[in-house]
C-alpha positions in Angstrom: 0.0 0.0 0.0 2.9 2.4 0.7 4.0 2.5 -2.9 0.4 2.7 -4.1 0.2 6.1 -2.3 2.4 7.7 -4.9 -0.1 7.0 -7.7 0.6 6.7 -11.4 4.0 7.3 -13.0 4.6 10.0 -15.5 5.3 8.3 -18.8 6.7 9.6 -22.1 3.2 9.4 -23.6 1.7 11.4 -20.7 4.4 14.1 -21.0 3.5 14.5 -24.7 -0.1 15.0 -23.6 0.8 17.5 -20.8 3.1 19.5 -23.1 0.2 20.4 -25.3 -1.1 22.6 -22.5 -0.4 26.3 -22.7 0.4 26.2 -19.0 3.3 23.8 -19.5 6.8 25.2 -19.7 10.4 24.1 -18.9 9.3 20.5 -18.2 6.4 21.2 -15.8 3.1 23.1 -15.3 3.6 26.8 -14.4 1.6 29.4 -12.4 0.3 32.5 -14.1 2.7 34.7 -12.2 6.0 34.2 -10.5 5.5 32.0 -7.4 7.9 30.9 -4.7 6.8 27.3 -4.3 8.6 26.5 -1.0 11.2 27.7 1.4 14.8 27.4 0.6 16.7 24.2 1.5 18.5 26.1 4.3 15.2 26.9 6.0 13.8 23.4 5.9 15.4 22.0 9.1 14.1 25.0 11.0 10.6 24.6 9.5 10.5 20.9 10.5 11.7 21.8 14.0 8.9 24.4 14.4 6.3 22.0 13.0 7.2 19.4 15.5 7.7 21.6 18.6 5.6 24.8 18.3 2.2 23.3 19.0 0.4 26.5 19.9 -2.9 24.5 20.1 -2.4 23.2 16.5 -4.9 20.5 17.2 -8.1 20.2 19.4 -7.4 18.2 22.6 -10.4 16.0 21.8 -11.7 14.8 18.4 -14.1 17.2 16.6 -17.5 15.7 16.3 -19.1 15.2 12.9 -22.9 15.1 12.5 -24.2 11.8 11.1 -25.1 11.7 7.5 -28.9 12.2 7.0 -29.5 10.6 3.6 -33.2 11.4 3.4 -32.7 15.1 4.2 -29.8 15.3 1.8 -31.7 13.7 -1.1 -34.9 15.5 -0.5 -36.1 18.2 -2.8 -35.0 21.8 -2.2 -35.0 25.1 -4.1 -31.2 25.5 -3.7 -28.1 23.2 -3.8 -27.2 21.5 -0.6 -23.8 21.1 0.9 -22.0 19.1 3.6 -18.5 20.0 4.7 -16.4 17.3 6.3 -13.4 19.4 7.4 -10.4 20.6 5.3 -11.6 20.6 1.7 -13.9 17.6 1.6 -17.3 18.7 0.3 -20.4 16.8 -0.7 -23.0 18.7 -2.8 -26.5 18.0 -4.1 -27.0 20.2 -7.2 -29.6 19.8 -9.9 -30.5 16.4 -8.3 -26.9 15.3 -8.8 -24.6 14.1 -6.0 -21.2 15.8 -6.4 -18.1 15.2 -4.2 -15.1 17.5 -4.2 -11.6 16.6 -2.9 -12.9 13.7 -0.8 -9.9 13.2 1.5 -11.8 11.5 4.3 -8.9 9.3 5.5 -7.2 9.7 8.9 -3.7 10.7 7.8 -2.6 13.3 5.3 1.1 12.4 5.4 0.9 8.6 4.6 4.5 8.5 3.3 6.1 10.5 6.1 7.7 9.0 9.2 5.0 10.6 11.4 1.3 10.7 10.8 -0.7 14.0 10.5 -3.9 12.8 12.0 -7.4 14.1 11.3 -9.1 16.2 13.9 -12.2 13.9 13.6 -12.5 10.2 13.9 -13.8 7.5 11.5 -14.7 10.0 8.7 -13.9 7.5 6.0 -16.8 5.4 7.2 -19.2 8.1 6.0 -18.5 7.0 2.4 -20.4 3.8 3.2 -23.5 5.9 3.9 -23.2 8.2 1.0 -25.5 7.8 -2.0 -24.2 7.0 -5.4 -21.8 9.8 -6.5 -22.8 11.1 -9.9 -19.6 13.2 -10.3 -16.3 13.4 -8.3 -14.2 16.6 -8.8 -10.5 16.8 -7.9 -8.5 20.0 -7.7 -5.0 18.6 -7.6 -3.0 15.6 -6.4 -1.6 16.6 -3.0 -2.3 14.0 -0.2 -4.6 16.3 1.7 -7.0 16.4 -1.3 -6.4 13.1 -3.2 -6.5 10.1 -0.8 -5.8 6.6 -1.8 -8.0 5.0 0.9 -10.9 7.3 0.1 -10.7 6.6 -3.6 -10.7 2.8 -2.9 -14.0 3.1 -1.0 -15.5 5.5 -3.5 -14.6 3.9 -6.9 -17.4 1.4 -6.8 -20.1 4.0 -6.2 -18.8 6.9 -8.4 -20.1 7.3 -12.0 -17.8 9.9 -13.4 -14.7 12.0 -12.6 -13.7 15.5 -13.6 -10.1 16.1 -12.6 -7.2 18.4 -13.0 -4.9 17.6 -15.9 -2.5 14.9 -14.7 -4.7 13.3 -12.0 -6.0 10.6 -14.3 -2.8 8.6 -14.1 -3.2 8.3 -10.3 -6.9 7.1 -10.5 -6.2 4.6 -13.2 -3.3 3.1 -11.2 -5.7 2.7 -8.3 -8.2 0.8 -10.4 -10.6 3.5 -11.7 -11.8 2.8 -15.2 -10.1 5.2 -17.7 -13.2 6.0 -19.6 -14.9 7.4 -16.5 -12.2 10.2 -16.1 -12.0 13.5 -17.9 -9.1 15.8 -17.4 -9.4 19.6 -17.4 -6.9 22.4 -18.2 -7.5 25.9 -16.9 -10.7 27.5 -18.3 -11.9 24.2 -19.8 -15.7 23.8 -19.5 -18.0 20.9 -19.9 -21.8 20.4 -19.4 -22.9 17.8 -16.8 -26.6 17.3 -16.3 -27.5 21.0 -17.0 -24.5 22.1 -14.9 -21.7 24.1 -16.6 -18.5 23.1 -14.9 -15.3 25.1 -15.4 -11.8 24.5 -14.1 -10.4 27.7 -12.8 -6.7 28.7 -12.2 -5.0 28.9 -8.8 -1.5 29.8 -7.7 -0.2 26.6 -6.2 1.7 23.4 -7.2 1.4 19.6 -7.2 3.2 16.3 -6.7 3.1 13.2 -4.6 6.8 12.2 -4.7 10.2 13.4 -5.5 10.0 13.0 -9.3 6.5 14.3 -10.2 6.5 17.9 -8.8 4.3 20.1 -10.9 3.5 17.2 -13.3 -0.2 17.7 -12.5 -2.2 20.9 -12.8 -4.0 22.6 -9.9 -7.1 24.7 -9.7 -10.7 25.2 -8.6 -14.2 24.5 -9.9 -17.0 26.7 -10.9 -20.5 25.1 -11.2 -23.3 27.1 -12.9 -26.9 26.2 -13.4 -29.8 28.3 -14.6 -30.5 29.2 -11.0 -27.1 29.2 -9.2 -23.5 30.0 -9.6 -21.2 28.2 -7.1 -17.3 28.4 -6.9 -14.8 26.2 -5.1 -11.6 28.2 -5.1 -9.1 25.4 -4.6 -5.7 25.8 -3.0 -3.5 28.7 -3.9 -2.1 32.0 -2.9 -3.4 35.5 -3.7 -3.0 36.7 -7.3 -4.4 38.5 -10.3 -6.4 35.4 -11.4 -9.2 36.0 -8.9 -10.4 39.2 -10.6 -10.2 37.3 -14.0 -12.3 34.5 -12.6 -14.9 36.9 -11.4 -14.8 38.7 -14.8 -15.2 35.6 -16.8 -17.5 33.5 -14.6 -19.0 35.7 -11.9 -20.8 36.9 -10.1 -21.0 33.9 -7.8 -23.9 33.3 -5.4 -21.7 31.3 -3.1 -18.0 30.4 -2.8 -15.9 28.0 -0.8 -12.6 29.8 -0.1 -9.4 28.2 0.9 -8.4 29.5 4.3 -6.0 27.6 6.5 -2.5 25.9 6.5 -1.0 29.2 5.5 2.5 30.2 6.6 4.9 33.0 5.8 7.4 30.4 4.6 5.0 29.5 1.8 3.0 32.6 1.5 2.7 32.5 -2.3 0.8 29.2 -2.4 -1.9 29.5 0.3 -4.3 32.3 1.2 -4.1 34.0 4.6 -7.6 34.7 6.0 -7.6 38.4 5.0 -6.5 37.4 1.5 -9.2 34.8 1.3 -11.8 37.4 1.9 -10.2 39.8 -0.6 -10.0 37.0 -3.2 -13.8 36.4 -2.8 -14.5 40.1 -3.2 -12.2 40.2 -6.3 -14.1 37.3 -7.8 -17.5 39.0 -7.2 -18.9 36.6 -4.7 -22.0 37.3 -2.7 -21.6 34.8 0.2 -18.6 32.7 1.3 -17.5 29.9 3.5 -13.8 29.2 4.5 -12.5 25.7 3.9 -9.0 24.0 4.2 -9.2 24.2 8.0 -10.9 22.1 10.7 -9.3 18.9 9.4 -5.5 18.7 9.8 -2.6 20.7 11.3 -0.3 21.3 8.3 1.2 24.7 9.4 3.0 25.6 12.7 2.1 29.3 12.2 -1.6 29.2 13.4 -3.7 27.4 15.9 -6.6 25.2 14.6 -9.1 28.0 15.4 -7.2 31.0 13.9 -8.1 30.5 10.3 -11.9 30.7 10.9 -11.6 33.4 13.6 -9.5 35.7 11.4 -11.7 34.9 8.4 -14.9 35.9 10.3 -13.3 39.1 11.4 -12.1 40.0 7.9 -15.4 39.1 6.3 -17.3 41.2 8.9 -15.0 44.1 8.4 -15.6 44.0 4.6 -19.4 43.4 5.0 -19.1 40.1 3.2 -21.8 37.6 4.0 -20.5 34.2 5.3 -21.6 31.0 6.9 -19.6 28.5 9.1 -21.5 25.2 9.3 -20.6 22.4 11.7 -18.8 19.4 10.4 -21.4 17.1 8.7 -24.2 19.7 8.8 -26.5 20.1 5.8 -26.7 23.7 4.6 -27.3 25.8 1.5 -26.4 29.3 0.2 -29.2 30.8 2.2 -28.3 29.3 5.5 -27.3 31.4 8.5 -25.9 29.9 11.7 -25.5 32.0 14.9 -23.5 29.5 16.9 -19.7 29.9 16.7 -19.3 26.1 17.3 -15.5 26.0 17.1 -15.3 28.3 20.2 -17.2 25.8 22.3 -15.0 22.8 21.4 -12.1 21.8 23.6 -8.7 23.0 22.7 
């Protein structure tokens, strides 16, 4: 299983396919603007030390509870799309009577090839997959371990009808036993209709890779989903940049957006949004209402406590008069929902 985690190898034929992308240059996929992908090698020992020793309440002292899946309520008719967030970036949607799952990393460990596990804040989340209805469409933003999980895909592949994924992810899924004809890869700005939903892959400022030899050999991005009634955007991982205004110009305004907010750090500022930047990015993209994701699941940065991303996001959104919602883990909600309880404040640290 250890070697399975790496996914599919980059072959000569695949490289020929990737090189056809306008976003490929110098042997790998590139961001739209200059991006520092990681700290220098000289800083890495200090970063590892801080990650291991500067806890600062990085994790809750007790597991965060997740509400049980209510299949009848989720599948019931409603005027708007329904959403369930499972922490980090895992999102289940019901849109146009279609069950859509985004970045379903529901496993317990986001560093399966590292010497030490990075355990999930909640327990047994992968078991929710057994309760899920058939998945009509699974969307994947990029191939990092905290978004694309081998164990989750193994449980999902027998109940998933179709996959829309970032260019480069197909090789991983095929190596894990997913049928090739079920998978469609997307470059930035590619669009495809799915059951009266227009789905577009949007650019981000990030990177990819699961091992030492496949860095930036898979594209990264977000997903816009538009129907005759709604326009929803999942930002995907990535730092602040000019692409947010372009996304809003081409695809907005958005009724609702799931904005990356968490696991940020000054050592990798270019590739993850700080909370204030997350709010500004939503404003740039012309979004009416937002929810922060990429927090509440794992401690991947030593810089902030597990609560800080949501606390700072709420403050920045309030200061900018941007409407937002923060549901509990596992809670069914829609773009019109409004919750008064700041649930994360009542949970043990």
